[in-house]
KEKENU-226907 format. One record per residue: x, y, z of N, C-alpha, C in turn. Coordinates in Angstrom, 2 decimals, padded with zeros to 5 digits. Example, Ala and Ser with C-alpha at 12.3 -4.5 7.8 and 13.67 -1.06 7.14 Angstrom:
<atoms>
- 013.19_-005.69_007.80_012.30_-004.50_007.80_013.20_-003.30_007.80
- 012.85_-002.25_007.08_013.67_-001.06_007.14_012.90_000.03_007.87
</atoms>
This chain:
<atoms>
- 000.85_-001.19_000.00_000.00_000.00_000.00_000.88_001.24_000.00
- 000.53_002.20_-000.84_001.27_003.45_-000.90_000.94_004.32_000.30
- 001.94_005.03_000.79_001.74_005.93_001.92_000.81_007.06_001.48
- -000.15_007.46_002.33_-001.09_008.52_001.95_-000.38_009.83_001.60
- -000.92_010.53_000.63_-000.37_011.82_000.24_-000.49_012.80_001.40
- 000.53_013.61_001.57_000.51_014.59_002.65_001.12_014.10_003.94
- 001.51_012.84_004.01_002.13_012.30_005.22_003.63_012.55_005.17
- 004.14_013.29_006.13_005.57_013.62_006.17_006.35_012.50_006.86
- 007.37_012.01_006.19_008.25_010.96_006.75_007.41_009.76_007.22
- 007.64_009.29_008.42_006.95_008.12_009.00_007.06_006.90_008.10
- 008.17_006.79_007.37_008.35_005.65_006.47_008.44_004.33_007.24
- 009.20_004.34_008.35_009.34_003.12_009.14_008.00_002.72_009.74
- 007.30_003.67_010.33_006.02_003.36_010.97_005.02_002.82_009.94
- 004.98_003.47_008.77_004.04_003.03_007.74_004.38_001.63_007.24
- 005.66_001.35_007.04_006.05_000.03_006.56_005.71_-001.06_007.57
- 005.88_-000.77_008.86_005.54_-001.76_009.88_004.04_-002.01_009.93
- 003.25_-000.94_009.79_001.79_-001.10_009.79_001.33_-001.90_008.57
- 001.92_-001.61_007.42_001.55_-002.34_006.19_001.95_-003.81_006.31
- 003.11_-004.06_006.88_003.56_-005.44_007.07_002.61_-006.20_007.98
- 002.17_-005.55_009.06_001.22_-006.17_009.98_-000.12_-006.41_009.28
- -000.61_-005.40_008.56_-001.92_-005.51_007.92_-001.93_-006.53_006.79
- -000.76_-006.76_006.17_-000.69_-007.64_005.00_-000.35_-009.08_005.34
- -000.16_-009.37_006.62_000.18_-010.75_007.01_-000.92_-011.70_006.53
- -000.54_-012.75_005.85_-001.49_-013.63_005.19_-001.97_-014.80_006.06
- -001.56_-014.84_007.31_-002.01_-015.94_008.16_-003.51_-015.94_008.35
- -004.11_-017.10_008.60_-005.57_-017.19_008.71_-006.11_-016.74_010.06
- -005.23_-016.54_011.05_-005.69_-016.21_012.40_-005.75_-014.70_012.62
- -006.52_-014.30_013.64_-006.58_-012.89_014.03_-005.28_-012.52_014.75
- -004.84_-011.29_014.57_-003.62_-010.82_015.21_-003.87_-009.47_015.87
- -002.98_-009.14_016.82_-003.13_-007.91_017.60_-001.90_-007.03_017.46
- -002.12_-005.73_017.32_-001.04_-004.75_017.32_-001.39_-003.61_018.25
- -000.39_-003.01_018.87_-000.58_-001.89_019.78_000.24_-000.71_019.27
- -000.41_000.43_019.08_000.24_001.65_018.59_000.07_002.73_019.65
- 001.18_003.35_020.05_001.12_004.38_021.07_002.04_005.53_020.71
- 001.98_006.57_021.48_002.78_007.77_021.23_002.07_008.97_021.78
- 002.82_010.01_022.07_002.21_011.21_022.59_001.22_011.79_021.59
- 000.31_012.61_022.08_-000.66_013.23_021.20_000.01_014.11_020.16
- -000.67_014.26_019.04_-000.28_015.18_017.97_000.96_014.72_017.20
- 001.23_013.42_017.23_002.36_012.88_016.46_001.92_012.29_015.12
- 000.61_012.17_014.90_000.11_011.65_013.63_-000.33_010.20_013.68
- -000.57_009.64_014.89_-000.99_008.23_014.98_-002.32_008.00_014.27
- -003.29_008.86_014.57_-004.60_008.70_013.96_-004.52_008.85_012.44
- -003.71_009.79_011.97_-003.53_009.99_010.54_-002.98_008.72_009.89
- -001.99_008.11_010.54_-001.41_006.87_010.03_-002.45_005.76_009.95
- -003.18_005.54_011.04_-004.10_004.41_011.11_-005.34_004.63_010.24
- -005.80_005.88_010.18_-006.92_006.18_009.31_-006.52_005.96_007.85
- -005.28_006.36_007.50_-004.79_006.12_006.15_-004.68_004.65_005.83
- -004.25_003.85_006.81_-004.15_002.40_006.62_-005.52_001.80_006.34
- -006.53_002.23_007.10_-007.89_001.71_006.89_-008.46_002.16_005.55
- -008.19_003.40_005.18_-008.72_003.89_003.91_-008.08_003.15_002.73
- -006.78_002.89_002.82_-006.10_002.20_001.73_-006.54_000.74_001.61
- -006.81_000.11_002.76_-007.14_-001.31_002.72_-008.59_-001.65_002.97
- -009.45_-000.63_003.10_-010.87_-000.90_003.33_-011.18_-001.40_004.72
- -010.37_-000.99_005.72_-010.57_-001.45_007.09_-011.59_-000.63_007.85
- -011.85_-001.07_009.08_-012.82_-000.42_009.96_-012.07_000.40_011.00
- -012.39_001.68_011.10_-011.73_002.60_012.02_-012.77_003.16_012.98
- -012.51_003.00_014.29_-013.42_003.56_015.30_-012.63_004.44_016.25
- -013.00_005.71_016.32_-012.36_006.66_017.23_-013.22_006.80_018.46
- -012.74_006.28_019.59_-013.50_006.34_020.83_-013.47_007.75_021.41
- -014.44_008.04_022.25_-014.49_009.30_022.96_-014.58_009.01_024.45
- -014.34_010.04_025.24_-014.40_009.86_026.70_-015.86_009.83_027.10
- -016.42_008.63_027.25_-017.85_008.48_027.50_-018.09_007.29_028.42
- -019.34_007.12_028.84_-019.72_005.97_029.64_-019.71_004.72_028.78
- -019.78_003.57_029.43_-019.78_002.32_028.68_-020.97_002.24_027.74
- -022.16_002.65_028.22_-023.36_002.57_027.39_-023.24_003.47_026.16
- -022.73_004.69_026.36_-022.58_005.61_025.24_-021.52_005.11_024.26
- -020.43_004.57_024.78_-019.39_004.03_023.90_-019.92_002.88_023.06
- -020.71_002.00_023.68_-021.30_000.89_022.93_-022.26_001.39_021.86
- -023.01_002.46_022.19_-023.92_003.02_021.19_-023.13_003.60_020.02
- -022.07_004.37_020.31_-021.25_004.94_019.24_-020.59_003.85_018.40
- -020.12_002.80_019.07_-019.48_001.70_018.35_-020.48_000.99_017.44
- -021.70_000.78_017.94_-022.72_000.12_017.13_-023.10_000.92_015.91
- -023.17_002.24_016.07_-023.49_003.11_014.93_-022.36_003.06_013.89
- -021.11_003.16_014.37_-019.97_003.16_013.45_-019.85_001.83_012.71
- -020.08_000.72_013.43_-019.95_-000.59_012.80_-021.04_-000.81_011.75
- -022.26_-000.39_012.06_-023.35_-000.53_011.09_-023.10_000.33_009.86
- -022.57_001.53_010.07_-022.26_002.41_008.93_-021.18_001.78_008.06
- -020.20_001.17_008.68_-019.13_000.52_007.92_-019.67_-000.61_007.06
- -020.63_-001.36_007.60_-021.18_-002.50_006.87_-022.29_-002.09_005.91
- -022.63_-000.79_005.90_-023.67_-000.33_004.99_-025.07_-000.61_005.48
- -025.24_-000.85_006.76_-026.57_-001.11_007.32_-027.22_000.20_007.74
- -028.52_000.29_007.55_-029.25_001.50_007.91_-029.61_001.53_009.39
- -029.70_000.36_010.00_-030.07_000.27_011.42_-028.82_-000.03_012.24
- -028.50_000.79_013.25_-027.28_000.55_014.03_-027.40_-000.67_014.92
- -026.25_-001.25_015.23_-026.22_-002.33_016.21_-026.57_-001.77_017.59
- -027.22_-002.58_018.39_-027.54_-002.19_019.77_-026.93_-003.23_020.70
- -025.67_-003.00_021.07_-024.96_-003.95_021.91_-025.28_-003.67_023.38
- -025.58_-004.73_024.11_-025.85_-004.59_025.55_-024.57_-004.61_026.36
- -023.52_-005.23_025.83_-022.25_-005.33_026.55_-021.13_-005.53_025.53
- -019.90_-005.36_025.99_-018.76_-005.42_025.07_-018.48_-006.84_024.60
- -018.89_-007.84_025.34_-018.66_-009.22_024.89_-019.32_-009.45_023.54
- -020.54_-008.97_023.41_-021.27_-009.11_022.15_-020.63_-008.24_021.06
- -020.20_-007.04_021.43_-019.59_-006.13_020.45_-018.27_-006.69_019.93
- -017.45_-007.23_020.83_-016.16_-007.79_020.41_-016.38_-009.00_019.49
- -017.35_-009.83_019.82_-017.63_-011.00_018.97_-018.03_-010.57_017.56
- -018.87_-009.53_017.48_-019.29_-009.04_016.16_-018.12_-008.42_015.41
- -017.30_-007.65_016.14_-016.14_-007.00_015.51_-015.16_-008.02_014.97
- -014.87_-009.08_015.74_-013.92_-010.08_015.30_-014.48_-010.95_014.18
- -015.77_-010.83_013.93_-016.38_-011.59_012.83_-016.47_-010.79_011.54
- -015.88_-009.60_011.52_-015.92_-008.79_010.30_-015.19_-009.48_009.15
- -014.17_-010.25_009.49_-013.45_-011.02_008.47_-013.81_-012.49_008.63
- -014.39_-013.06_007.61_-014.78_-014.46_007.67_-013.56_-015.36_007.50
- -013.62_-016.60_008.02_-012.51_-017.54_007.81_-012.21_-017.72_006.33
- -010.94_-017.63_005.98_-010.54_-017.78_004.59_-010.57_-016.50_003.78
- -011.11_-015.42_004.36_-011.17_-014.14_003.64_-009.81_-013.46_003.71
- -009.69_-012.34_003.00_-008.44_-011.59_003.04_-008.34_-010.86_004.38
- -007.13_-010.55_004.84_-006.96_-009.86_006.12_-007.67_-008.51_006.13
- -008.28_-008.19_007.27_-009.03_-006.94_007.42_-008.51_-006.18_008.64
- -008.16_-004.92_008.42_-007.67_-004.08_009.52_-008.85_-003.52_010.30
- -008.76_-003.63_011.63_-009.75_-003.03_012.54_-008.99_-002.19_013.56
- -009.32_-000.91_013.65_-008.62_000.01_014.54_-009.56_000.52_015.61
- -009.12_000.41_016.87_-009.81_001.05_018.00_-008.90_002.18_018.48
- -009.20_003.39_018.03_-008.38_004.55_018.39_-008.83_005.09_019.75
- -007.89_005.66_020.49_-008.13_006.13_021.87_-008.69_005.00_022.73
- -008.06_003.85_022.63_-008.49_002.67_023.37_-008.54_002.90_024.88
- -007.66_003.72_025.49_-007.77_003.94_026.94_-009.13_004.46_027.39
- -009.81_005.26_026.56_-011.14_005.73_026.92_-012.10_004.55_027.09
- -012.01_003.58_026.17_-012.89_002.42_026.25_-012.56_001.54_027.45
- -011.27_001.32_027.67_-010.85_000.40_028.72_-011.11_000.96_030.12
- -011.04_002.27_030.27_-011.31_002.84_031.59_-012.79_002.76_031.93
- -013.64_002.93_030.95_-015.08_002.81_031.19_-015.50_001.35_031.29
- -014.74_000.44_030.67_-015.06_-000.99_030.67_-013.78_-001.77_030.95
- -013.39_-001.91_032.22_-012.11_-002.55_032.55_-011.98_-003.99_032.08
- -013.11_-004.63_031.79_-013.05_-006.03_031.34_-012.68_-006.16_029.87
- -012.61_-005.05_029.14_-012.40_-005.11_027.70_-011.09_-005.80_027.30
- -009.94_-005.51_027.93_-008.72_-006.25_027.56_-008.86_-007.76_027.73
- -009.57_-008.19_028.77_-009.76_-009.63_028.97_-010.65_-010.23_027.88
- -011.65_-009.47_027.46_-012.50_-009.95_026.38_-011.72_-010.07_025.07
- -010.84_-009.13_024.83_-010.00_-009.20_023.63_-009.02_-010.36_023.73
- -008.51_-010.61_024.94_-007.61_-011.76_025.13_-008.32_-013.05_024.73
- -009.55_-013.19_025.16_-010.30_-014.40_024.83_-010.57_-014.47_023.33
- -010.87_-013.31_022.71_-011.14_-013.29_021.28_-009.90_-013.60_020.46
- -008.72_-013.42_021.06_-007.46_-013.69_020.36_-006.82_-014.99_020.83
- -007.52_-015.74_021.65_-006.98_-016.98_022.19_-006.87_-018.07_021.13
- -006.23_-019.18_021.47_-006.00_-020.26_020.49_-007.27_-020.78_019.85
- -008.33_-021.01_020.66_-009.55_-021.56_020.10_-010.22_-020.55_019.17
- -010.28_-019.29_019.60_-010.93_-018.26_018.79_-010.16_-018.01_017.50
- -008.83_-018.16_017.55_-008.02_-017.92_016.35_-008.37_-018.91_015.25
- -008.69_-020.15_015.63_-009.02_-021.16_014.62_-010.44_-020.97_014.10
- -011.32_-020.39_014.93_-012.72_-020.24_014.54_-012.97_-018.95_013.78
- -012.19_-017.87_014.09_-012.42_-016.58_013.48_-011.64_-016.36_012.21
- -011.81_-015.16_011.66_-011.13_-014.80_010.43_-009.89_-013.97_010.69
- -009.19_-013.56_009.63_-007.92_-012.85_009.76_-008.11_-011.35_010.04
- -008.64_-011.04_011.22_-008.76_-009.64_011.64_-007.40_-009.15_012.11
- -007.00_-007.99_011.64_-005.75_-007.37_012.10_-006.14_-006.22_013.03
- -006.26_-006.54_014.32_-006.76_-005.59_015.31_-005.64_-004.69_015.81
- -005.85_-003.38_015.75_-004.87_-002.40_016.21_-005.50_-001.54_017.30
- -004.89_-001.55_018.47_-005.32_-000.71_019.59_-004.38_000.50_019.66
- -004.95_001.69_019.69_-004.13_002.90_019.66_-004.49_003.79_020.83
- -003.49_004.47_021.39_-003.76_005.38_022.50_-002.60_006.32_022.74
- -002.92_007.47_023.36_-001.92_008.49_023.64_-001.46_008.48_025.09
- -002.19_007.81_025.97_-001.77_007.71_027.36_-000.68_006.63_027.44
- 000.57_007.07_027.37_001.68_006.12_027.21_001.80_005.16_028.38
- 001.57_005.67_029.61_001.67_004.78_030.77_000.62_003.68_030.70
- -000.58_004.02_030.26_-001.64_003.02_030.15_-001.35_002.04_029.02
- -000.96_002.56_027.85_-000.70_001.69_026.71_000.45_000.74_027.00
- 001.46_001.24_027.72_002.58_000.37_028.06_002.17_-000.75_028.99
- 001.18_-000.48_029.85_000.75_-001.51_030.80_-000.11_-002.59_030.14
- -000.61_-002.36_028.94_-001.46_-003.35_028.27_-000.72_-004.66_028.02
- 000.58_-004.56_027.75_001.36_-005.74_027.39_002.39_-006.10_028.45
- 002.26_-005.52_029.63_003.28_-005.71_030.67_002.82_-006.70_031.73
- 003.80_-007.33_032.37_003.55_-008.16_033.55_002.49_-009.22_033.34
- 001.46_-009.15_034.18_000.38_-010.15_034.13_-000.86_-009.60_033.42
- -000.71_-008.56_032.62_-001.85_-007.99_031.90_-002.47_-009.03_030.97
- -003.79_-008.98_030.77_-004.46_-010.01_029.95_-003.89_-010.15_028.54
- -003.44_-009.05_027.95_-002.95_-009.09_026.56_-001.46_-009.34_026.46
- -000.82_-009.61_027.58_000.61_-009.91_027.58_000.89_-011.12_026.69
- 001.80_-010.96_025.73_002.17_-012.05_024.85_001.27_-012.26_023.66
- 000.23_-011.41_023.51_-000.70_-011.58_022.40_-000.35_-010.72_021.19
- 000.42_-009.66_021.39_000.64_-008.68_020.32_001.71_-009.14_019.34
- 001.45_-008.90_018.06_002.43_-009.15_017.00_003.11_-007.86_016.57
- 002.61_-006.73_017.04_003.18_-005.43_016.71_003.06_-004.53_017.93
- 004.14_-003.87_018.31_004.14_-002.89_019.39_004.90_-001.68_018.88
- 004.16_-000.73_018.33_004.75_000.40_017.61_004.56_001.69_018.40
- 005.66_002.38_018.66_005.62_003.69_019.30_005.93_004.74_018.23
- 005.02_005.68_018.04_005.21_006.76_017.06_005.90_007.91_017.78
- 007.18_008.16_017.50_007.94_009.15_018.27_007.77_010.55_017.71
- 008.30_011.52_018.44_008.41_012.87_017.90_009.50_012.87_016.82
- 009.46_013.84_015.94_010.48_013.95_014.90_011.80_014.37_015.52
- 012.91_013.80_015.05_014.20_014.23_015.56_014.57_015.59_014.97
- 015.73_016.12_015.38_016.12_017.47_015.01_016.15_017.68_013.50
- 016.77_016.75_012.78_016.91_016.91_011.33_015.56_016.82_010.62
- 014.73_015.85_011.03_013.42_015.73_010.41_012.54_016.94_010.73
- 012.64_017.43_011.97_011.85_018.59_012.35_012.24_019.81_011.52
- 013.55_019.96_011.25_014.01_021.08_010.42_013.41_020.98_009.01
- 013.39_019.78_008.46_012.78_019.58_007.14_011.29_019.85_007.18
- 010.65_019.40_008.25_009.20_019.59_008.37_008.85_021.08_008.42
- 009.64_021.85_009.14_009.40_023.29_009.25_009.90_024.04_008.02
- 010.70_023.40_007.18_011.25_024.08_006.03_012.33_025.08_006.39
- 013.12_024.74_007.43_014.17_025.63_007.91_015.52_025.08_007.47
- 016.26_025.87_006.68_017.56_025.43_006.18_018.71_025.86_007.09
- 018.52_026.91_007.86_019.57_027.43_008.76_019.67_026.52_009.97
- 020.80_025.82_010.18_020.91_024.89_011.31_020.71_025.56_012.67
- 021.23_026.78_012.83_021.08_027.44_014.12_019.62_027.79_014.40
- 018.93_028.28_013.40_017.51_028.60_013.55_016.70_027.33_013.82
- 017.04_026.25_013.12_016.35_024.98_013.34_016.56_024.49_014.77
- 017.78_024.66_015.29_018.07_024.24_016.65_017.26_025.07_017.66
- 017.15_026.36_017.43_016.38_027.22_018.34_014.90_026.82_018.35
- 014.34_026.60_017.17_012.93_026.19_017.10_012.73_024.85_017.76
- 013.66_023.92_017.52_013.54_022.58_018.12_013.68_022.63_019.63
- 014.49_023.55_020.14_014.66_023.65_021.59_013.40_024.17_022.28
- 012.55_024.87_021.53_011.32_025.40_022.09_010.17_024.40_021.94
- 010.06_023.79_020.75_008.88_022.98_020.45_009.15_021.50_020.29
- 010.41_021.10_020.11_010.67_019.69_019.84_010.17_019.32_018.46
- 009.85_018.04_018.28_009.49_017.55_016.95_008.07_017.09_016.81
- 007.13_017.77_017.44_005.72_017.39_017.33_005.12_017.99_016.07
- 004.68_017.18_015.11_004.22_017.72_013.82_003.08_018.71_013.93
- 002.11_018.46_014.83_000.93_019.33_014.91_001.28_020.75_015.31
- 002.42_020.92_016.01_002.79_022.27_016.42_003.11_023.16_015.22
- 003.54_022.56_014.13_003.90_023.34_012.96_002.73_023.61_012.03
- 001.60_022.95_012.28_000.45_023.14_011.40_-000.73_023.71_012.16
- -001.45_022.86_012.89_-002.64_023.33_013.56_-002.35_024.42_014.60
- -001.25_024.27_015.34_-001.02_025.16_016.48_-000.52_026.54_016.08
- 000.20_026.64_014.99_000.71_027.95_014.57_000.25_028.30_013.15
- -000.59_027.46_012.57_-001.14_027.70_011.23_-000.04_027.93_010.19
- 001.03_027.13_010.31_002.10_027.19_009.33_003.05_028.36_009.48
- 002.95_029.10_010.58_003.81_030.27_010.79_005.18_029.81_011.29
- 006.19_029.86_010.43_007.56_029.50_010.80_008.42_030.76_010.78
- 009.43_030.85_011.65_010.31_032.03_011.62_011.03_032.14_010.29
- 011.05_033.35_009.73_011.65_033.54_008.41_013.16_033.45_008.46
- 013.75_033.92_009.56_015.20_033.90_009.71_015.52_034.07_011.19
- 016.81_034.16_011.51_017.22_034.30_012.91_016.63_035.55_013.55
- 016.56_036.64_012.80_016.03_037.88_013.35_014.54_037.76_013.68
- 013.86_036.84_013.01_012.42_036.67_013.22_012.11_035.66_014.33
- 013.15_035.01_014.88_012.89_033.98_015.89_012.22_034.56_017.13
- 012.76_035.64_017.67_012.16_036.26_018.85_010.73_036.68_018.62
- 010.45_037.45_017.55_009.06_037.81_017.26_008.16_036.59_017.04
- 008.72_035.53_016.44_007.93_034.31_016.24_007.53_033.69_017.57
- 008.46_033.66_018.54_008.14_033.14_019.88_007.03_033.98_020.51
- 007.13_035.30_020.38_006.10_036.18_020.94_004.76_035.97_020.24
- 004.78_035.72_018.93_003.54_035.54_018.18_002.83_034.25_018.53
- 003.60_033.19_018.81_003.00_031.85_018.89_003.14_031.16_020.24
- 004.29_031.31_020.89_004.54_030.54_022.11_004.12_031.32_023.36
- 004.41_032.60_023.39_004.09_033.43_024.55_002.81_034.24_024.36
- 002.09_033.93_023.34_000.83_034.62_023.04_-000.31_033.86_023.72
- -001.00_034.45_024.71_-002.07_033.73_025.43_-003.25_033.36_024.54
- -003.29_033.91_023.33_-004.37_033.55_022.43_-004.06_032.36_021.56
- -002.87_031.79_021.68_-002.48_030.62_020.90_-002.41_029.37_021.79
- -002.74_028.21_021.26_-002.78_026.99_022.09_-001.43_026.59_022.67
- -000.33_027.00_022.03_000.99_026.64_022.56_001.24_027.29_023.92
- 000.57_028.38_024.23_000.78_029.09_025.48_000.47_028.20_026.69
- -000.52_027.33_026.57_-000.94_026.46_027.68_-000.58_025.00_027.46
- 000.12_024.72_026.38_000.39_023.33_026.02_001.22_022.61_027.07
- 002.19_023.29_027.69_003.08_022.61_028.64_002.32_021.98_029.79
- 001.36_022.71_030.34_000.62_022.15_031.48_-000.32_021.03_031.04
- -000.80_021.10_029.79_-001.72_020.07_029.33_-001.02_018.75_029.01
- 000.25_018.80_028.67_000.97_017.57_028.33_000.97_016.59_029.49
- 001.21_017.10_030.70_001.19_016.22_031.87_-000.23_015.84_032.25
- -001.18_016.74_032.05_-002.56_016.43_032.40_-003.13_015.30_031.54
- -002.55_015.09_030.35_-003.03_014.03_029.47_-002.64_012.64_029.95
- -001.68_012.57_030.87_-001.27_011.28_031.42_-002.02_011.05_032.73
- -003.11_010.29_032.70_-003.94_010.14_033.91_-003.25_009.42_035.05
- -002.19_008.68_034.77_-001.51_007.94_035.83_-000.49_008.79_036.58
- -000.29_010.04_036.16_000.63_010.93_036.87_-000.15_011.65_037.96
- 000.10_011.26_039.19_-000.66_011.83_040.31_-000.07_013.16_040.79
- 001.17_013.16_041.19_001.80_014.35_041.76_002.37_015.21_040.63
- 001.49_015.96_039.98_001.93_016.74_038.82_002.93_017.83_039.21
- 002.84_018.33_040.44_003.77_019.37_040.88_005.20_018.86_040.83
- 005.42_017.61_041.23_006.76_017.03_041.21_007.28_016.92_039.78
- 006.41_016.46_038.87_006.84_016.30_037.47_007.14_017.65_036.83
- 006.31_018.64_037.12_006.59_019.99_036.60_007.90_020.51_037.18
- 008.15_020.20_038.46_009.39_020.63_039.09_010.61_020.00_038.45
- 010.52_018.71_038.15_011.64_018.02_037.49_011.91_018.64_036.12
- 010.85_018.89_035.36_011.02_019.49_034.04_011.60_020.90_034.15
- 011.16_021.66_035.15_011.70_023.00_035.35_013.18_022.94_035.71
- 013.57_021.97_036.54_014.98_021.82_036.91_015.84_021.51_035.70
- 015.34_020.63_034.83_016.11_020.29_033.63_016.19_021.49_032.70
- 015.09_022.24_032.58_015.09_023.42_031.72_016.07_024.48_032.22
- 016.36_024.47_033.53_017.31_025.42_034.11_018.76_024.96_033.95
- 018.95_023.82_033.30_020.31_023.35_033.03_020.81_022.27_033.96
- 019.98_021.74_034.83_020.38_020.64_035.73_020.18_019.32_034.99
- 021.28_018.66_034.65_021.21_017.50_033.77_021.53_016.18_034.46
- 021.82_016.21_035.76_022.07_014.99_036.49_021.03_014.84_037.59
- 020.88_013.60_038.07_019.89_013.38_039.13_020.21_014.21_040.37
- 021.51_014.30_040.69_021.91_015.10_041.85_021.58_016.57_041.66
- 021.83_017.08_040.44_021.54_018.48_040.17_020.05_018.77_040.24
- 019.25_017.85_039.71_017.79_018.02_039.76_017.31_017.97_041.20
- 017.84_017.03_041.99_017.45_016.91_043.39_017.83_018.17_044.17
- 019.02_018.72_043.89_019.43_019.94_044.58_018.53_021.11_044.22
- 018.14_021.21_042.97_017.25_022.29_042.54_015.91_022.20_043.26
- 015.41_020.96_043.44_014.10_020.76_044.07_014.20_020.62_045.58
- 015.46_020.59_046.10_015.69_020.40_047.54_015.06_019.10_048.03
- 015.32_018.05_047.28_014.86_016.70_047.63_016.03_015.75_047.56
- 015.82_014.55_048.10_016.84_013.52_047.99_016.79_012.94_046.57
- 017.96_012.60_046.07_018.02_012.06_044.71_017.27_010.73_044.59
- 017.19_009.99_045.70_016.47_008.71_045.67_014.96_008.92_045.51
- 014.49_010.14_045.81_013.05_010.40_045.69_012.62_010.64_044.25
- 013.59_010.78_043.34_013.27_011.19_041.98_013.29_010.05_040.97
- 013.68_008.87_041.42_013.82_007.75_040.48_012.55_007.46_039.72
- 011.44_007.38_040.42_010.17_007.05_039.76_009.75_008.16_038.81
- 009.86_009.42_039.25_009.45_010.55_038.41_010.27_010.61_037.13
- 011.58_010.40_037.24_012.44_010.44_036.05_012.11_009.30_035.10
- 011.84_008.13_035.65_011.49_006.98_034.81_010.19_007.21_034.06
- 009.18_007.75_034.75_007.89_008.00_034.12_008.02_009.05_033.03
- 008.74_010.13_033.30_008.93_011.17_032.29_009.69_010.64_031.08
- 010.63_009.74_031.33_011.36_009.14_030.21_010.46_008.21_029.42
- 009.62_007.43_030.10_008.71_006.52_029.42_007.69_007.27_028.57
- 007.28_008.45_029.01_006.29_009.22_028.26_006.93_010.09_027.19
- 008.26_010.02_027.04_008.94_010.74_025.99_009.17_012.21_026.25
- 008.98_012.64_027.49_009.17_014.06_027.80_010.61_014.41_028.11
- 011.40_013.44_028.49_012.83_013.64_028.66_013.55_012.42_028.08
- 014.81_012.56_027.81_015.63_011.44_027.35_016.86_011.33_028.24
- 017.33_010.12_028.40_018.52_009.88_029.22_019.65_009.47_028.29
- 020.70_010.28_028.28_021.85_010.00_027.41_023.13_010.02_028.24
- 023.90_008.93_028.23_025.17_008.89_028.99_026.14_009.96_028.48
- 026.87_010.56_029.40_027.88_011.56_029.04_029.13_010.83_028.58
- 029.48_011.02_027.32_030.64_010.30_026.75_031.96_010.78_027.34
- 031.97_011.95_027.97_033.21_012.51_028.48_033.24_012.63_030.00
- 032.24_012.04_030.66_032.24_012.13_032.12_031.38_011.04_032.71
- 031.02_011.21_033.95_030.22_010.21_034.64_028.82_010.19_034.06
- 028.19_009.04_034.16_026.82_008.90_033.65_025.88_009.74_034.51
- 024.86_010.36_033.91_023.92_011.18_034.67_023.07_010.30_035.57
</atoms>
């Protein structure tokens, strides 16, 4: 399948999704796609479904009954039915969904986007999917290529960890990262390395920041960098002004947000070691292990050994 027009880079991610979707085995398979918001996960998966005729369902933050109603409407629309399904519980909905591809048919992609919304309202859903992907169900069902997608990285990571019901079931575990420095410079259309570095130091490599959030407004040159920051980042009328606080709020498993904001503030002030961060926050360095690990897992910080000194 050709990559959708308008998709910047993401060649590796697209190739892995196509490889998963094109697997010719007769059994149903599971894939998990995660990544911070605004990285293009939905764009990728929606493009995959459009290219291959798959079923795409974008969940919303709703009650179980409302989610089942929305799912029934979307499924009926996909099948061309005028009357929506009326599912009483997810067991029935999962059975119907896994039956979209009949035994012996060609592989069919099924995407549940924002899966954490569904699982929090219906905690039994991962177990129901485990049963639908079990050995007996695999022989009875068709070649559904089920993809669960979510932006809550801590939750998505726990789906396949430890004793979780879906542990060992996934054939794909894809994390859609932010763009690195060079790709971000290309995305912004910035040829000046110094200007690209300045923009990247402020916004990183999140694609949506260059389109929806600033409406394509990129600094024209080094002299325009300061005015550009005032126009877009420090402007209370632009979404980037409040984005920093919302990034942590999107991770529901982060309880003590003050600590995480403090760690990020310490790093922004130039404290690059655990001891330096602890000194800035006036805490013991042993108290920061969990916070640093969580921030690293969610992609908000990176840990890189110092090649010329002691490890941070």
